[in-house]
N, C-alpha and C positions, 0 to 999 in steps of 0.2 A: 693579567687582569683577572680579577675574581668576579664570579657571578653566582647568583643563587638560582638553583633550578628546583623544580618539584618532580620527584620520581613518581611515576604512575605504574602500578602493577596491573597486569591483565589477569583477571580471575574469572574463570568460566563457572557459570552456575545455571541450573535449570530453573525456569520459571513457568508458572501455570497462568496463562492469560485468560481472563473471563470475558473481556471486551476490549476493543480498540477502535480508534477513529482517526481518519486522516483526510486531507483535502486533495482533490485532483484539480489542479489549476486548468484553465482553458487550454485546450489542445494537448493535455496530458492524458495518457492511457495507463491502465494497470493491466498487466498480463495475467490471464487466467487460463487454466487448463480445464477443458470440458471433460465430462465422463467418457466421451468417445476418444479421448487422447489428443484432440485437436486444441491448439493454442490460439486464443483470440485476444484482442485488446478491447477493453471497455473504458469509455471516457465520457465526460460531460458533453451534452449536445451543444449548448451555446455559452455556458458560463461555468464558473467553479462549481464543483460538486463535492459534497461531504459524504464520505463513505464511513459507515459505522458497522461494526460486527458485534453483535450481542445475542446471547441465547441461541447460538448456532446459525444465525441469519445475517446476511449482509444487507444493509439498508442504504439507499441513496436518496439524497434530498432533492435531486434534479433528474431530469430524463437522461438516458444514456444512449450512446451509439456504439456499435460494434465494428471493429476493424479486423479483417481477416489477414492471414499471412504474417503473423507476428512470430518472431523467432526468440 
């Protein structure tokens, strides 16, 4: 049996990101490391939360809650 496939090559390249954005769905957390070396989780309080990084700052469109003991 013959079949057609598409070959994909993995090419590594360095990129310079100026800004990014993603959504934290309800009950999702993102792990962050504090300057004191402790890891915590940040997530939306009641609903989906949009996280945007621009000009060196993280911005959240909803309130956040913090969870300790994140590995």
